[in-house]
C-alpha positions in Angstrom: -28.8 5.7 35.1 -29.0 3.2 32.3 -29.1 5.9 29.7 -25.9 7.5 31.0 -24.1 4.2 30.6 -25.4 3.4 27.2 -24.7 6.8 25.6 -21.0 6.6 26.3 -20.9 3.0 25.1 -22.7 3.9 21.9 -20.4 6.9 21.3 -17.4 4.6 21.9 -18.7 2.1 19.3 -19.3 4.8 16.8 -15.8 6.3 17.2 -14.3 2.8 16.9 -16.4 2.0 13.8 -15.0 5.2 12.1 -11.4 4.2 12.8 -10.6 1.8 10.0 -7.2 1.0 11.5 -8.9 -0.6 14.5 -11.4 -2.8 12.7 -10.0 -3.5 9.3 -6.4 -4.5 10.2 -5.7 -7.9 8.6 -3.6 -10.4 10.5 -1.3 -10.3 7.4 -0.6 -6.6 8.2 0.6 -7.7 11.6 2.9 -10.5 10.4 6.5 -9.4 11.2 8.0 -11.4 8.4 5.7 -10.0 5.8 6.2 -6.4 7.0 10.0 -6.8 7.2 10.3 -8.4 3.7 8.0 -5.8 2.1 9.9 -2.9 3.7 13.3 -4.3 2.6 12.3 -5.4 -1.0 9.9 -2.7 -2.0 12.1 0.1 -3.3 11.7 3.2 -5.5 12.2 2.2 -9.1 15.5 3.0 -10.8 14.3 5.6 -13.3 15.6 8.9 -14.6 14.8 12.0 -12.5 12.3 13.3 -15.1 10.3 10.1 -14.6 10.3 10.2 -10.8 6.8 11.0 -9.5 4.7 10.6 -6.4 1.9 8.2 -7.1 -0.2 5.3 -5.8 0.0 1.7 -7.0 -2.6 -0.8 -5.9 -2.0 -4.5 -6.3 -4.6 -7.2 -5.9 -3.3 -10.7 -5.0 -4.3 -14.0 -3.5 -2.6 -16.2 -0.9 -3.3 -19.9 -1.6 -3.6 -22.9 0.9 0.2 -23.3 0.9 0.8 -19.7 1.7 2.0 -18.8 -1.8 1.2 -15.4 -3.3 -0.7 -15.8 -6.6 -2.6 -13.8 -9.2 -0.8 -10.5 -8.7 -2.5 -7.7 -10.7 -2.0 -4.0 -10.7 -5.3 -2.2 -10.4 -5.2 1.4 -11.4 -6.9 3.6 -13.9 -5.3 3.4 -17.3 -2.8 6.2 -17.8 -1.0 7.7 -20.7 2.2 8.0 -18.5 4.3 5.1 -19.9 6.8 5.4 -17.1 4.3 4.4 -14.5 4.9 0.8 -15.6 8.2 0.9 -13.7 6.4 1.5 -10.4 3.9 -1.2 -11.2 6.7 -3.7 -12.0 8.4 -3.0 -8.6 5.3 -3.8 -6.7 4.4 -6.8 -8.8 7.9 -8.2 -8.5 8.1 -7.7 -4.8 4.8 -9.6 -4.2 5.8 -12.4 -6.6 9.1 -12.9 -4.7 7.6 -13.1 -1.2 8.5 -16.2 0.7 5.6 -18.5 1.5 3.3 -17.0 4.1 1.3 -18.7 6.8 -1.5 -20.8 5.2 -3.8 -19.0 7.7 -3.6 -16.0 5.4 -5.6 -17.7 2.6 -7.6 -15.1 0.8 -7.7 -12.1 -1.5 -5.9 -8.8 -0.7 -5.4 -5.3 -2.0 -2.1 -3.7 -1.2 -1.8 0.1 -1.5 1.7 1.4 -2.1 2.5 5.1 -1.7 5.5 6.2 -3.8 6.6 9.6 -2.3 9.4 11.7 -3.5 11.9 13.8 -1.6 12.5 16.9 -3.8 16.0 18.1 -2.9 15.7 21.3 -4.8 12.7 22.6 -3.0 13.4 20.8 0.3 10.0 19.0 0.5 8.5 15.6 0.3 5.9 15.1 -2.4 3.1 12.6 -1.7 0.3 11.6 -4.0 -2.8 13.8 -3.4 -5.1 10.9 -2.4 -3.7 7.8 -0.8 -7.0 6.1 0.1 -8.3 3.2 -2.0 -11.7 3.9 -3.6 -12.0 1.0 -5.9 -13.9 -2.2 -5.8 -12.8 -4.6 -3.0 -15.6 -7.1 -2.7 -14.1 -10.3 -1.2 -10.7 -8.6 -0.8 -9.1 -7.3 2.3 -7.5 -3.8 1.9 -4.1 -4.0 3.6 -2.4 -1.1 5.4 -0.5 1.2 3.0 3.2 0.7 2.6 5.2 3.9 1.9 8.3 4.0 -0.3 10.4 7.2 -0.5 12.5 8.1 -3.5 14.9 11.0 -4.1 14.8 13.5 -6.9 17.9 15.6 -7.6 18.2 18.4 -10.2 21.2 18.7 -12.4 22.7 22.1 -12.8 23.6 23.3 -16.2 27.1 24.6 -16.7 
């Protein structure tokens, strides 16, 4: 009888351990002001259609004892695509302009931002191929992804 009870409990613990949204959710992710401000201010960059792409931007930042966001850095593999700097700038600017957060959020964070693109010519949404963070995150909490959707239109030649 004891084995019957411990097997389901062990199985339940293993299933929960594999579900990162259950265990790794930061209190900052649940903060309604943070979520609302990020959703409102984080927008697709204003770039020409040929520079619109689906990509990931990861930002590392800290929250100090007074709740201020500090040390915002974009962490991504160097790229030859010069226009990616526009996406980086939107994320960096949004984080730098956050109102003071609760001092209870003191710590280091990594924010994954998914820039997706609605392709009106083909009627599909293009998302980056891999949206999981695989980089170093020692002493940092990886926050939940925030998705931003942009639109790509094609000009017709006359």
